[in-house]
C-alpha positions in Angstrom: -24.4 -7.3 20.9 -26.1 -3.9 20.6 -24.9 -3.6 17.0 -26.3 -7.0 16.2 -29.5 -6.1 17.8 -29.6 -3.0 15.3 -29.0 -5.4 12.5 -31.6 -7.6 13.9 -34.2 -5.0 13.8 -33.6 -4.7 10.2 -35.1 -8.2 9.5 -38.2 -7.6 11.6 -41.3 -8.6 9.3 -39.2 -9.8 6.6 -37.5 -13.1 8.1 -40.8 -15.1 9.2 -41.2 -18.1 9.8 -37.6 -17.7 10.9 -36.8 -15.3 13.7 -35.3 -11.7 12.9 -31.7 -12.5 13.9 -28.7 -9.9 14.1 -25.0 -10.9 13.7 -21.6 -9.0 14.0 -18.0 -10.2 13.4 -15.4 -8.0 15.3 -11.9 -8.2 16.1 -11.0 -5.8 19.3 -12.8 -2.4 18.5 -12.9 -3.2 14.8 -16.3 -4.5 13.1 -15.3 -6.9 10.2 -18.7 -7.7 9.0 -22.3 -7.6 10.1 -25.5 -8.9 8.6 -29.1 -10.1 9.6 -31.3 -13.0 8.5 -32.6 -12.7 4.9 -36.0 -14.2 3.8 -36.7 -17.6 4.0 -34.4 -19.7 1.6 -31.6 -16.9 2.1 -28.9 -17.0 4.5 -28.9 -16.7 7.9 -27.5 -13.5 10.0 -24.3 -15.5 10.9 -23.6 -16.5 7.3 -24.1 -12.9 6.0 -21.8 -11.3 8.7 -19.1 -13.9 8.1 -19.2 -13.6 4.3 -19.1 -9.9 4.5 -16.0 -10.0 6.7 -14.2 -12.5 4.5 -15.0 -10.6 1.4 -13.7 -7.2 3.1 -10.9 -8.5 4.9 -9.9 -11.8 3.9 -10.0 -15.0 5.5 -6.8 -14.7 7.6 -8.4 -11.4 9.3 -11.2 -13.9 10.9 -8.8 -16.0 12.7 -9.1 -15.3 16.5 -11.8 -12.8 15.9 -15.3 -12.8 17.8 -18.8 -13.2 16.6 -21.9 -11.6 18.4 -25.1 -13.2 17.5 -28.5 -12.5 19.0 -29.8 -16.3 18.8 -28.1 -19.4 19.2 -26.7 -20.7 15.6 -28.9 -23.4 14.0 -27.6 -26.9 14.2 -30.0 -28.7 11.6 -30.5 -28.7 8.2 -33.7 -26.7 6.7 -33.8 -24.4 3.9 -30.0 -24.0 4.8 -27.3 -25.8 6.4 -26.3 -25.8 10.0 -25.3 -22.4 10.7 -23.3 -23.8 13.8 -20.9 -25.9 11.6 -20.2 -22.9 9.2 -19.3 -20.8 12.5 -16.9 -23.5 13.7 -15.0 -23.8 10.7 -15.1 -20.0 10.1 -11.8 -19.3 12.2 -13.6 -17.3 14.9 -12.2 -17.9 18.4 -15.0 -16.6 20.5 -19.0 -16.4 20.3 -21.4 -14.3 22.1 -24.9 -15.3 22.1 -28.0 -13.5 23.1 -30.0 -16.6 24.2 -30.3 -20.1 23.4 -32.7 -21.5 20.8 -35.8 -23.1 22.2 -36.7 -24.8 18.8 -36.5 -28.5 19.3 -34.3 -29.0 16.4 -31.9 -26.7 17.9 -32.2 -26.3 21.8 -28.6 -26.4 22.9 -27.2 -28.3 20.0 -25.6 -25.4 18.1 -23.9 -24.3 21.3 -22.6 -27.8 22.0 -21.0 -27.9 18.5 -19.4 -24.7 19.0 -18.0 -25.7 22.2 -16.8 -29.2 20.7 -15.0 -27.5 18.1 -12.8 -25.8 20.9 -14.7 -22.1 20.5 -15.3 -20.1 23.7 -19.0 -19.6 23.9 -20.9 -17.0 26.1 -24.6 -17.3 26.3 -27.0 -14.7 27.8 -25.6 -11.3 26.5 -28.2 -8.7 26.6 -30.4 -11.5 26.9 -33.9 -9.7 27.6 -33.2 -7.3 24.8 -32.5 -10.4 22.3 -35.5 -12.1 23.6 -37.7 -9.2 23.0 -36.5 -9.0 19.6 -37.2 -12.6 18.8 -40.7 -12.2 20.7 -42.7 -13.5 17.7 -40.7 -16.6 17.1 -40.5 -17.5 20.9 -44.4 -17.0 20.9 -45.0 -19.3 18.4 -42.8 -21.8 19.9 -44.3 -21.4 23.4 -47.8 -21.1 22.7 -48.6 -21.8 19.1 -49.5 -18.4 18.3 -48.1 -15.1 17.0 -47.2 -12.4 19.3 -50.2 -10.2 18.9 -50.1 -6.3 18.9 -53.1 -4.4 19.3 -53.3 -0.5 18.0 -56.4 1.6 18.6 -56.9 5.3 17.5 -59.9 6.9 19.4 -61.1 10.0 20.6 -60.6 10.9 24.4 -63.7 9.3 25.4 -62.7 6.2 23.5 -64.9 6.5 20.2 -63.3 5.6 16.8 -66.1 6.7 14.4 -69.0 9.1 14.3 -72.6 7.3 14.5 -72.6 7.4 10.6 -69.1 5.7 10.2 -66.8 8.5 9.7 -63.5 7.9 11.1 -60.8 9.8 9.0 -59.0 11.1 10.6 -59.4 10.9 14.4 -55.7 10.9 15.0 -53.0 13.4 13.9 -50.3 13.2 11.2 -47.6 12.3 13.7 -49.7 9.3 15.4 -50.4 8.3 12.0 -46.8 8.2 10.9 -46.1 6.0 14.3 -48.6 3.7 13.1 -46.6 3.1 9.9 -43.6 2.4 12.0 -45.6 -0.2 13.9 -46.6 -1.7 10.4 -43.1 -1.5 9.2 -41.7 -4.1 11.7 -44.2 -6.9 11.8 -45.2 -9.8 9.6 -48.7 -9.0 9.2 -51.3 -6.4 9.7 -55.0 -7.6 10.6 -58.3 -5.9 10.5 -61.7 -7.2 10.9 -64.6 -7.3 8.4 -66.5 -4.2 9.7 -63.3 -2.0 9.5 -62.5 -3.2 5.9 -66.1 -2.2 5.0 -66.0 1.1 6.7 -62.3 2.3 5.8 -61.3 0.1 2.8 -57.7 0.3 4.0 -54.5 -0.8 2.2 -52.4 -1.7 5.1 -49.0 -1.1 3.9 -46.2 0.7 5.8 -45.4 4.2 4.2 -43.2 7.0 5.1 -42.4 10.1 2.8 -45.0 9.1 0.6 -43.4 6.0 -0.4 -44.4 2.3 0.6 -41.5 0.9 3.0 -42.8 -2.4 3.9 -45.7 -4.8 2.3 -46.8 -7.0 5.5 -49.2 -9.6 4.8 -52.7 -8.2 5.2 -55.0 -10.7 7.3 -58.8 -10.0 7.1 -60.8 -11.4 9.7 -64.1 -12.0 7.6 -66.0 -15.3 8.9 -68.7 -14.9 6.0 -66.4 -13.2 3.2 -68.6 -9.9 3.2 -66.0 -7.6 2.1 -66.4 -7.4 -1.6 -63.6 -8.2 -4.1 -63.3 -4.4 -5.4 -61.8 -3.3 -1.8 -58.2 -2.4 -1.7 -57.5 -5.4 0.2 -58.1 -7.9 -2.8 -56.0 -5.8 -4.8 -53.2 -8.0 -6.5 -49.8 -6.8 -6.3 -50.1 -4.5 -3.4 -49.1 -7.2 -0.7 -50.4 -10.8 0.0 -53.9 -11.2 1.5 -54.7 -13.8 3.7 -58.5 -14.3 4.8 -59.7 -15.9 8.1 -63.0 -17.2 7.3 -65.4 -19.4 8.5 -66.1 -23.2 7.1 -69.6 -21.9 6.8 -68.6 -19.1 4.1 -70.5 -19.6 1.1 -68.7 -21.5 -1.8 -69.4 -19.0 -4.3 -67.7 -16.2 -2.4 -64.7 -18.4 -1.4 -63.9 -19.0 -5.3 -64.2 -15.4 -5.9 -61.8 -14.7 -3.0 -59.3 -17.1 -4.5 -59.7 -15.9 -8.0 -58.7 -12.4 -6.6 -55.2 -13.9 -5.3 -56.4 -14.3 -1.7 -55.2 -17.1 0.4 -58.2 -18.4 2.5 -57.6 -20.0 5.9 -60.8 -21.7 7.2 -61.3 -21.6 11.1 -64.2 -23.2 13.2 -66.6 -20.9 14.6 -66.9 -20.3 18.2 -69.4 -22.4 20.1 -72.4 -21.2 21.9 -75.3 -19.1 21.3 -73.7 -15.8 22.2 -71.0 -16.5 19.5 -72.9 -15.5 16.5 -70.9 -17.1 14.0 -67.9 -15.4 14.9 -64.5 -17.3 14.5 -62.6 -18.9 17.2 -59.9 -16.4 17.8 -57.5 -18.9 19.5 -57.7 -21.2 16.3 -57.4 -18.6 14.0 -54.2 -17.5 15.6 -52.9 -21.1 15.7 -53.8 -21.0 11.8 -51.7 -17.9 11.3 -48.8 -19.4 13.3 -49.0 -22.8 11.3 -48.7 -20.5 8.1 -45.5 -18.9 9.1 -46.7 -15.8 10.7 -44.8 -14.9 14.0 -45.8 -11.1 14.8 -49.4 -9.7 13.9 -50.6 -6.0 14.3 -54.4 -6.0 14.8 -55.9 -2.4 13.8 -59.4 -3.1 14.8 -62.5 -3.0 14.9 -63.9 -2.7 18.2 -65.6 -6.4 18.1 -62.1 -7.8 17.4 -60.3 -5.7 19.8 -62.8 -6.9 22.5 -62.8 -10.8 21.6 -58.8 -10.6 21.7 -58.7 -8.7 25.2 -61.5 -11.0 26.6 -59.4 -14.1 26.0 -56.0 -12.5 26.8 -54.7 -12.5 23.5 -53.1 -9.4 23.2 -49.4 -9.0 24.1 -48.9 -5.4 23.8 -51.3 -2.4 23.3 -50.6 1.1 21.5 -53.5 3.4 22.0 -53.7 6.9 20.4 -56.1 9.2 22.3 -56.9 12.4 20.1 -58.1 15.6 21.9 -61.7 15.3 20.7 -65.0 14.1 22.0 -67.3 12.2 20.1 -70.1 11.3 22.7 -71.9 8.1 23.7 -73.6 7.5 20.5 -70.4 7.3 18.7 -68.8 4.0 17.8 -66.7 2.5 20.7 -63.1 1.5 20.2 -63.7 -1.6 22.2 -66.7 -3.8 21.9 -68.3 -5.6 25.1 -65.7 -7.1 27.3 -68.6 -8.9 29.5 -67.1 -8.0 32.9 -69.0 -9.0 36.1 -67.0 -6.9 38.5 -64.4 -4.3 38.1 -61.5 -6.6 39.1 -62.1 -8.4 36.0 -60.9 -5.4 34.1 -58.1 -5.7 31.9 -55.0 -3.8 33.4 -52.4 -2.3 31.3 -49.0 -3.0 32.9 -45.7 -1.4 32.1 -47.7 1.8 30.8 -45.6 4.4 28.8 -47.3 7.5 27.7 -45.8 9.8 25.2 -46.9 12.7 23.0 -47.4 12.2 19.3 -47.9 15.6 17.9 -51.6 16.7 19.2 -52.4 13.2 20.4 -51.3 11.2 23.3 -49.7 7.7 22.8 -50.1 4.9 25.6 -48.5 1.7 25.2 -48.1 -1.1 27.5 -48.9 -5.1 28.3 -52.6 -6.0 28.8 -53.0 -8.3 31.7 -56.3 -9.9 32.5 -56.8 -11.4 36.0 -56.3 -15.1 36.3 -59.2 -17.4 36.5 -58.9 -17.8 40.4 -59.3 -13.8 40.8 -62.2 -13.9 38.1 -64.2 -16.7 39.9 -63.5 -14.7 43.4 -64.8 -11.4 41.6 -67.8 -12.9 40.5 -68.8 -14.5 44.0 -68.0 -11.2 45.7 -71.3 -9.6 47.1 
């Protein structure tokens, strides 16, 4: 199963809306074939692994072999046929599964087909690791939104730019390399309009001077303020999806579409304090409906604060540079509107590492539940 997980990691950011699954066919201590889920329309991990094993060793060698797969084989017709039926006919005797698939069209049916065919089936092998691998897919099914990773690079006093907006480079080379590795394993990378205007980012993943992954680039731009000459609108680099308000000017919509962008219209938040900003939950739901399962958000401060306020960040990566910019510099996180210290966003499972000259802190943000917030607000 660890080999299957290694295969699955090769599919991260490349298989959506399907989960990034890995599979290994083995006999005793010999690996016969391995594979991971291909992009939509391509074969699933089990099919790739079995076909490779068949080509290299012949069909007879598969008889009595075992298959390890990180997710329950599918049992329905989509872009491809049911994997469970193919596995049942392959000749393997035993199937090890990371965890059951909660998708309504699968939900145990794949496991049942395998057992009816007389195969030995074991479920729950390295289940926690497999669920972590499929976290985006599981998030969409359970919550109707992608798994959200927030990355921030700031000075030691939590600032991301000088008062004039200069921000390159706050973090060092090793921290920036880690950010590119984060980009390499997600479906999409998102920025707000302010960051796009200030930095004009490309948002590809690079290593050694070459592009290794072209995630979908998501621009949060309610009124389509970012000009079409920006690098986010350059064709051929990577797909660009723009989350905009339904009130965005029609002329700007036409320009964005002409530049090849995909527009996702999202309702604005209600209330006077909303300021025309997009409803974040509906924006994430729109991205999930469009097929995204895991999203890396790289700023800016207002977008980061909004996501944290509403409990929409699942994983945080904070790169802290050993410099001080002062209170007049631009903050990494905008207002959280806390009425009491008890309402602060806590970072659980905190991990601290060195990244060259910088610190790399990562963990899972947790906001107190509604009862705790009400109690804090009522406290003297």
